N, CA, C and O atoms as a Tinker XYZ file with bonds, in Angstrom:
   332  protein
     1  N     20.367000   -3.229000   10.792000    73     2
     2  CA    20.138000   -3.474000    9.373000    64     1     3
     3  C     18.905000   -2.714000    8.873000    63     2     4     5
     4  O     18.902000   -2.192000    7.758000    81     3
     5  N     17.860000   -2.655000    9.703000    73     3     6
     6  CA    16.630000   -1.971000    9.310000    64     5     7
     7  C     16.883000   -0.486000    9.062000    63     6     8     9
     8  O     16.360000    0.082000    8.103000    81     7
     9  N     17.672000    0.134000    9.911000    73     7    10
    10  CA    17.977000    1.561000    9.753000    64     9    11
    11  C     18.754000    1.789000    8.462000    63    10    12    13
    12  O     18.507000    2.768000    7.757000    81    11
    13  N     19.679000    0.906000    8.148000    73    11    14
    14  CA    20.456000    1.026000    6.908000    64    13    15
    15  C     19.543000    0.893000    5.684000    63    14    16    17
    16  O     19.660000    1.674000    4.739000    81    15
    17  N     18.651000   -0.076000    5.697000    73    15    18
    18  CA    17.721000   -0.250000    4.578000    64    17    19
    19  C     16.783000    0.945000    4.444000    63    18    20    21
    20  O     16.477000    1.376000    3.333000    81    19
    21  N     16.328000    1.477000    5.570000    73    19    22
    22  CA    15.455000    2.654000    5.533000    64    21    23
    23  C     16.210000    3.857000    4.957000    63    22    24    25
    24  O     15.673000    4.577000    4.115000    81    23
    25  N     17.428000    4.075000    5.398000    73    23    26
    26  CA    18.228000    5.195000    4.883000    64    25    27
    27  C     18.495000    5.031000    3.395000    63    26    28    29
    28  O     18.444000    6.009000    2.649000    81    27
    29  N     18.776000    3.821000    2.954000    73    27    30
    30  CA    18.988000    3.567000    1.528000    64    29    31
    31  C     17.724000    3.858000    0.727000    63    30    32    33
    32  O     17.795000    4.436000   -0.358000    81    31
    33  N     16.572000    3.464000    1.251000    73    31    34
    34  CA    15.311000    3.721000    0.561000    64    33    35
    35  C     15.040000    5.216000    0.452000    63    34    36    37
    36  O     14.621000    5.685000   -0.606000    81    35
    37  N     15.269000    5.971000    1.516000    73    35    38
    38  CA    15.078000    7.417000    1.498000    64    37    39
    39  C     16.029000    8.062000    0.495000    63    38    40    41
    40  O     15.628000    8.955000   -0.250000    81    39
    41  N     17.270000    7.625000    0.469000    73    39    42
    42  CA    18.262000    8.170000   -0.457000    64    41    43
    43  C     17.858000    7.927000   -1.910000    63    42    44    45
    44  O     17.889000    8.847000   -2.727000    81    43
    45  N     17.485000    6.702000   -2.227000    73    43    46
    46  CA    17.112000    6.353000   -3.601000    64    45    47
    47  C     15.812000    7.049000   -3.986000    63    46    48    49
    48  O     15.708000    7.592000   -5.086000    81    47
    49  N     14.831000    7.043000   -3.106000    73    47    50
    50  CA    13.536000    7.666000   -3.420000    64    49    51
    51  C     13.702000    9.171000   -3.615000    63    50    52    53
    52  O     13.031000    9.757000   -4.464000    81    51
    53  N     14.568000    9.794000   -2.858000    73    51    54
    54  CA    14.803000   11.220000   -2.997000    64    53    55
    55  C     15.374000   11.601000   -4.346000    63    54    56    57
    56  O     15.088000   12.687000   -4.852000    81    55
    57  N     16.167000   10.743000   -4.933000    73    55    58
    58  CA    16.756000   11.030000   -6.234000    64    57    59
    59  C     15.855000   10.651000   -7.406000    63    58    60    61
    60  O     16.190000   10.942000   -8.554000    81    59
    61  N     14.730000   10.015000   -7.143000    73    59    62
    62  CA    13.858000    9.615000   -8.249000    64    61    63
    63  C     13.289000   10.822000   -8.977000    63    62    64    65
    64  O     13.067000   10.758000  -10.186000    81    63
    65  N     13.050000   11.917000   -8.273000    73    63    66
    66  CA    12.521000   13.118000   -8.929000    64    65    67
    67  C     13.559000   13.727000   -9.856000    63    66    68    69
    68  O     13.214000   14.281000  -10.899000    81    67
    69  N     14.822000   13.628000   -9.484000    73    67    70
    70  CA    15.888000   14.118000  -10.372000    64    69    71
    71  C     15.936000   13.261000  -11.626000    63    70    72    73
    72  O     16.099000   13.786000  -12.728000    81    71
    73  N     15.799000   11.959000  -11.476000    73    71    74
    74  CA    15.793000   11.066000  -12.633000    64    73    75
    75  C     14.622000   11.374000  -13.559000    63    74    76    77
    76  O     14.766000   11.331000  -14.781000    81    75
    77  N     13.482000   11.678000  -12.990000    73    75    78
    78  CA    12.317000   12.023000  -13.819000    64    77    79
    79  C     12.590000   13.295000  -14.607000    63    78    80    81
    80  O     12.251000   13.379000  -15.787000    81    79
    81  N     13.195000   14.274000  -13.969000    73    79    82
    82  CA    13.503000   15.524000  -14.668000    64    81    83
    83  C     14.523000   15.278000  -15.783000    63    82    84    85
    84  O     14.378000   15.817000  -16.880000    81    83
    85  N     15.552000   14.469000  -15.513000    73    83    86
    86  CA    16.596000   14.201000  -16.514000    64    85    87
    87  C     16.071000   13.400000  -17.688000    63    86    88    89
    88  O     16.559000   13.569000  -18.805000    81    87
    89  N     15.098000   12.540000  -17.474000    73    87    90
    90  CA    14.636000   11.672000  -18.555000    64    89    91
    91  C     13.679000   12.376000  -19.500000    63    90    92    93
    92  O     13.276000   11.798000  -20.509000    81    91
    93  N     13.309000   13.602000  -19.197000    73    91    94
    94  CA    12.398000   14.351000  -20.062000    64    93    95
    95  C     13.092000   14.635000  -21.389000    63    94    96    97
    96  O     14.153000   15.257000  -21.427000    81    95
    97  N     12.482000   14.172000  -22.470000    73    95    98
    98  CA    13.092000   14.354000  -23.789000    64    97    99
    99  C     12.063000   14.176000  -24.879000    63    98   100   101
   100  O     10.977000   14.752000  -24.822000    81    99
   101  N     12.407000   13.373000  -25.877000    73    99   102
   102  CA    11.541000   13.169000  -27.033000    64   101   103
   103  C     10.313000   12.327000  -26.714000    63   102   104   105
   104  O      9.266000   12.496000  -27.339000    81   103
   105  N     10.431000   11.435000  -25.763000    73   103   106
   106  CA     9.331000   10.549000  -25.394000    64   105   107
   107  C      8.474000   11.263000  -24.352000    63   106   108   109
   108  O      8.992000   12.020000  -23.532000    81   107
   109  N      7.171000   11.023000  -24.385000    73   107   110
   110  CA     6.263000   11.631000  -23.413000    64   109   111
   111  C      6.677000   11.253000  -21.989000    63   110   112   113
   112  O      7.157000   10.146000  -21.744000    81   111
   113  N      6.486000   12.184000  -21.061000    73   111   114
   114  CA     6.890000   11.970000  -19.678000    64   113   115
   115  C      6.228000   10.728000  -19.078000    63   114   116   117
   116  O      6.867000    9.980000  -18.338000    81   115
   117  N      4.951000   10.509000  -19.396000    73   115   118
   118  CA     4.244000    9.343000  -18.857000    64   117   119
   119  C      4.867000    8.047000  -19.336000    63   118   120   121
   120  O      4.955000    7.081000  -18.578000    81   119
   121  N      5.298000    8.018000  -20.582000    73   119   122
   122  CA     5.925000    6.818000  -21.144000    64   121   123
   123  C      7.276000    6.579000  -20.486000    63   122   124   125
   124  O      7.619000    5.438000  -20.178000    81   123
   125  N      8.042000    7.637000  -20.266000    73   123   126
   126  CA     9.334000    7.499000  -19.596000    64   125   127
   127  C      9.168000    6.975000  -18.176000    63   126   128   129
   128  O      9.931000    6.120000  -17.728000    81   127
   129  N      8.167000    7.491000  -17.473000    73   127   130
   130  CA     7.908000    7.015000  -16.115000    64   129   131
   131  C      7.474000    5.556000  -16.140000    63   130   132   133
   132  O      7.882000    4.767000  -15.287000    81   131
   133  N      6.653000    5.201000  -17.111000    73   131   134
   134  CA     6.241000    3.800000  -17.253000    64   133   135
   135  C      7.451000    2.901000  -17.464000    63   134   136   137
   136  O      7.537000    1.826000  -16.869000    81   135
   137  N      8.386000    3.330000  -18.306000    73   135   138
   138  CA     9.600000    2.537000  -18.540000    64   137   139
   139  C     10.381000    2.341000  -17.247000    63   138   140   141
   140  O     10.838000    1.236000  -16.955000    81   139
   141  N     10.534000    3.415000  -16.470000    73   139   142
   142  CA    11.279000    3.304000  -15.212000    64   141   143
   143  C     10.613000    2.319000  -14.259000    63   142   144   145
   144  O     11.285000    1.488000  -13.647000    81   143
   145  N      9.293000    2.413000  -14.135000    73   143   146
   146  CA     8.602000    1.515000  -13.215000    64   145   147
   147  C      8.567000    0.078000  -13.730000    63   146   148   149
   148  O      8.623000   -0.863000  -12.939000    81   147
   149  N      8.477000   -0.098000  -15.031000    73   147   150
   150  CA     8.504000   -1.458000  -15.596000    64   149   151
   151  C      9.859000   -2.110000  -15.343000    63   150   152   153
   152  O      9.925000   -3.285000  -14.982000    81   151
   153  N     10.925000   -1.362000  -15.529000    73   151   154
   154  CA    12.268000   -1.891000  -15.257000    64   153   155
   155  C     12.421000   -2.200000  -13.771000    63   154   156   157
   156  O     12.952000   -3.249000  -13.406000    81   155
   157  N     11.957000   -1.287000  -12.909000    73   155   158
   158  CA    12.055000   -1.508000  -11.466000    64   157   159
   159  C     11.246000   -2.733000  -11.033000    63   158   160   161
   160  O     11.716000   -3.528000  -10.219000    81   159
   161  N     10.034000   -2.887000  -11.570000    73   159   162
   162  CA     9.197000   -4.037000  -11.206000    64   161   163
   163  C      9.840000   -5.347000  -11.656000    63   162   164   165
   164  O      9.804000   -6.349000  -10.941000    81   163
   165  N     10.423000   -5.322000  -12.840000    73   163   166
   166  CA    11.102000   -6.526000  -13.337000    64   165   167
   167  C     12.279000   -6.894000  -12.446000    63   166   168   169
   168  O     12.462000   -8.061000  -12.099000    81   167
   169  N     13.078000   -5.895000  -12.076000    73   167   170
   170  CA    14.219000   -6.157000  -11.196000    64   169   171
   171  C     13.768000   -6.643000   -9.816000    63   170   172   173
   172  O     14.379000   -7.544000   -9.241000    81   171
   173  N     12.698000   -6.043000   -9.290000    73   171   174
   174  CA    12.190000   -6.479000   -7.990000    64   173   175
   175  C     11.694000   -7.918000   -8.049000    63   174   176   177
   176  O     11.900000   -8.685000   -7.108000    81   175
   177  N     11.046000   -8.287000   -9.143000    73   175   178
   178  CA    10.580000   -9.661000   -9.295000    64   177   179
   179  C     11.763000  -10.629000   -9.361000    63   178   180   181
   180  O     11.744000  -11.686000   -8.730000    81   179
   181  N     12.775000  -10.266000  -10.117000    73   179   182
   182  CA    13.959000  -11.126000  -10.239000    64   181   183
   183  C     14.634000  -11.303000   -8.883000    63   182   184   185
   184  O     14.972000  -12.424000   -8.504000    81   183
   185  N     14.834000  -10.200000   -8.143000    73   183   186
   186  CA    15.451000  -10.304000   -6.822000    64   185   187
   187  C     14.553000  -11.085000   -5.856000    63   186   188   189
   188  O     15.055000  -11.846000   -5.029000    81   187
   189  N     13.239000  -10.906000   -5.951000    73   187   190
   190  CA    12.322000  -11.665000   -5.105000    64   189   191
   191  C     12.403000  -13.159000   -5.374000    63   190   192   193
   192  O     12.389000  -13.968000   -4.445000    81   191
   193  N     12.489000  -13.518000   -6.639000    73   191   194
   194  CA    12.659000  -14.934000   -7.003000    64   193   195
   195  C     13.992000  -15.468000   -6.498000    63   194   196   197
   196  O     14.062000  -16.552000   -5.919000    81   195
   197  N     15.042000  -14.695000   -6.723000    73   195   198
   198  CA    16.394000  -15.136000   -6.358000    64   197   199
   199  C     16.538000  -15.352000   -4.857000    63   198   200   201
   200  O     17.146000  -16.334000   -4.431000    81   199
   201  N     15.991000  -14.454000   -4.056000    73   199   202
   202  CA    16.111000  -14.548000   -2.606000    64   201   203
   203  C     14.919000  -15.243000   -1.951000    63   202   204   205
   204  O     14.802000  -15.264000   -0.725000    81   203
   205  N     14.030000  -15.814000   -2.778000    73   203   206
   206  CA    12.877000  -16.582000   -2.289000    64   205   207
   207  C     12.005000  -15.760000   -1.334000    63   206   208   209
   208  O     11.639000  -16.234000   -0.258000    81   207
   209  N     11.677000  -14.530000   -1.733000    73   207   210
   210  CA    10.881000  -13.628000   -0.906000    64   209   211
   211  C      9.461000  -13.430000   -1.432000    63   210   212   213
   212  O      8.675000  -12.718000   -0.806000    81   211
   213  N      9.118000  -14.032000   -2.547000    73   211   214
   214  CA     7.784000  -13.865000   -3.106000    64   213   215
   215  C      6.784000  -14.698000   -2.312000    63   214   216   217
   216  O      7.097000  -15.799000   -1.858000    81   215
   217  N      5.574000  -14.158000   -2.151000    73   215   218
   218  CA     4.537000  -14.843000   -1.392000    64   217   219
   219  C      3.358000  -15.163000   -2.305000    63   218   220   221
   220  O      3.090000  -14.446000   -3.270000    81   219
   221  N      2.667000  -16.234000   -1.990000    73   219   222
   222  CA     1.455000  -16.581000   -2.726000    64   221   223
   223  C      0.344000  -15.609000   -2.344000    63   222   224   225
   224  O      0.154000  -15.304000   -1.166000    81   223
   225  N     -0.392000  -15.122000   -3.351000    73   223   226
   226  CA    -1.458000  -14.159000   -3.121000    64   225   227
   227  C     -2.680000  -14.605000   -3.913000    63   226   228   229
   228  O     -2.567000  -15.047000   -5.056000    81   227
   229  N     -3.859000  -14.483000   -3.285000    73   227   230
   230  CA    -5.106000  -14.815000   -3.979000    64   229   231
   231  C     -5.310000  -13.871000   -5.162000    63   230   232   233
   232  O     -4.855000  -12.728000   -5.141000    81   231
   233  N     -5.989000  -14.356000   -6.178000    73   231   234
   234  CA    -6.228000  -13.552000   -7.376000    64   233   235
   235  C     -7.059000  -12.309000   -7.067000    63   234   236   237
   236  O     -6.868000  -11.272000   -7.702000    81   235
   237  N     -7.972000  -12.391000   -6.110000    73   235   238
   238  CA    -8.826000  -11.235000   -5.805000    64   237   239
   239  C     -8.031000  -10.098000   -5.175000    63   238   240   241
   240  O     -8.442000   -8.941000   -5.266000    81   239
   241  N     -6.918000  -10.398000   -4.547000    73   239   242
   242  CA    -6.102000   -9.349000   -3.952000    64   241   243
   243  C     -5.335000   -8.548000   -5.007000    63   242   244   245
   244  O     -4.916000   -7.421000   -4.745000    81   243
   245  N     -5.154000   -9.115000   -6.175000    73   243   246
   246  CA    -4.427000   -8.401000   -7.223000    64   245   247
   247  C     -5.164000   -7.141000   -7.666000    63   246   248   249
   248  O     -4.520000   -6.178000   -8.083000    81   247
   249  N     -6.480000   -7.117000   -7.588000    73   247   250
   250  CA    -7.239000   -5.910000   -7.899000    64   249   251
   251  C     -6.861000   -4.785000   -6.940000    63   250   252   253
   252  O     -6.670000   -3.648000   -7.371000    81   251
   253  N     -6.751000   -5.082000   -5.662000    73   251   254
   254  CA    -6.353000   -4.081000   -4.682000    64   253   255
   255  C     -4.915000   -3.626000   -4.910000    63   254   256   257
   256  O     -4.602000   -2.448000   -4.741000    81   255
   257  N     -4.046000   -4.550000   -5.290000    73   255   258
   258  CA    -2.659000   -4.177000   -5.586000    64   257   259
   259  C     -2.599000   -3.246000   -6.791000    63   258   260   261
   260  O     -1.835000   -2.281000   -6.792000    81   259
   261  N     -3.394000   -3.528000   -7.809000    73   259   262
   262  CA    -3.418000   -2.672000   -8.997000    64   261   263
   263  C     -3.950000   -1.290000   -8.654000    63   262   264   265
   264  O     -3.409000   -0.287000   -9.119000    81   263
   265  N     -4.998000   -1.225000   -7.850000    73   263   266
   266  CA    -5.554000    0.057000   -7.436000    64   265   267
   267  C     -4.535000    0.859000   -6.627000    63   266   268   269
   268  O     -4.398000    2.067000   -6.821000    81   267
   269  N     -3.835000    0.204000   -5.740000    73   267   270
   270  CA    -2.810000    0.875000   -4.950000    64   269   271
   271  C     -1.686000    1.375000   -5.854000    63   270   272   273
   272  O     -1.191000    2.486000   -5.666000    81   271
   273  N     -1.285000    0.577000   -6.817000    73   271   274
   274  CA    -0.243000    1.001000   -7.752000    64   273   275
   275  C     -0.660000    2.204000   -8.572000    63   274   276   277
   276  O      0.141000    3.109000   -8.805000    81   275
   277  N     -1.899000    2.218000   -9.009000    73   275   278
   278  CA    -2.399000    3.361000   -9.777000    64   277   279
   279  C     -2.405000    4.616000   -8.924000    63   278   280   281
   280  O     -1.990000    5.683000   -9.376000    81   279
   281  N     -2.873000    4.490000   -7.695000    73   279   282
   282  CA    -2.962000    5.664000   -6.823000    64   281   283
   283  C     -1.594000    6.153000   -6.363000    63   282   284   285
   284  O     -1.342000    7.358000   -6.355000    81   283
   285  N     -0.724000    5.253000   -5.986000    73   283   286
   286  CA     0.551000    5.661000   -5.399000    64   285   287
   287  C      1.656000    5.918000   -6.414000    63   286   288   289
   288  O      2.501000    6.787000   -6.197000    81   287
   289  N      1.663000    5.185000   -7.505000    73   287   290
   290  CA     2.818000    5.232000   -8.392000    64   289   291
   291  C      2.512000    5.707000   -9.803000    63   290   292   293
   292  O      3.417000    5.756000  -10.636000    81   291
   293  N      1.287000    6.051000  -10.091000    73   291   294
   294  CA     0.954000    6.527000  -11.430000    64   293   295
   295  C      0.253000    7.867000  -11.373000    63   294   296   297
   296  O      0.716000    8.847000  -11.956000    81   295
   297  N     -0.845000    7.904000  -10.683000    73   295   298
   298  CA    -1.687000    9.103000  -10.662000    64   297   299
   299  C     -0.932000   10.321000  -10.131000    63   298   300   301
   300  O     -1.038000   11.412000  -10.693000    81   299
   301  N     -0.165000   10.136000   -9.043000    73   299   302
   302  CA     0.532000   11.291000   -8.476000    64   301   303
   303  C      1.596000   11.838000   -9.420000    63   302   304   305
   304  O      1.802000   13.051000   -9.451000    81   303
   305  N      2.279000   10.993000  -10.189000    73   303   306
   306  CA     3.268000   11.482000  -11.138000    64   305   307
   307  C      2.602000   12.278000  -12.264000    63   306   308   309
   308  O      3.119000   13.312000  -12.687000    81   307
   309  N      1.471000   11.799000  -12.741000    73   307   310
   310  CA     0.771000   12.509000  -13.808000    64   309   311
   311  C      0.260000   13.855000  -13.301000    63   310   312   313
   312  O      0.330000   14.849000  -14.023000    81   311
   313  N     -0.251000   13.902000  -12.077000    73   311   314
   314  CA    -0.725000   15.163000  -11.516000    64   313   315
   315  C      0.441000   16.147000  -11.359000    63   314   316   317
   316  O      0.292000   17.325000  -11.684000    81   315
   317  N      1.576000   15.695000  -10.877000    73   315   318
   318  CA     2.750000   16.571000  -10.701000    64   317   319
   319  C      3.234000   17.093000  -12.044000    63   318   320   321
   320  O      3.592000   18.265000  -12.157000    81   319
   321  N      3.250000   16.247000  -13.060000    73   319   322
   322  CA     3.747000   16.649000  -14.369000    64   321   323
   323  C      2.884000   17.755000  -14.959000    63   322   324   325
   324  O      3.412000   18.680000  -15.575000    81   323
   325  N      1.574000   17.680000  -14.784000    73   323   326
   326  CA     0.676000   18.647000  -15.412000    64   325   327
   327  C      0.294000   19.814000  -14.511000    63   326   328   329
   328  O     -0.564000   20.616000  -14.881000    81   327
   329  N      0.909000   19.929000  -13.340000    73   327   330
   330  CA     0.611000   21.082000  -12.458000    64   329   331
   331  C      1.551000   22.224000  -12.748000    63   330   332
   332  O      1.460000   23.275000  -12.113000    81   331
């Protein structure tokens, strides 16, 4: 099962760059990327609630989660777009 989930993640992640290219239009690229991640985060939260996979986390850890999100899922997209 782990190998199947890993392969699915690689497949989906590989196509995310194509989706970013296709979504380029009237709206700024950063806004389009924000929409994609907001939709993905909402869906992940819903599935986490549904399958009871969410964990309790201290409030101080949320700062580290936000920093990681900025570094991994925001900053690199903005750098790629403007290079």
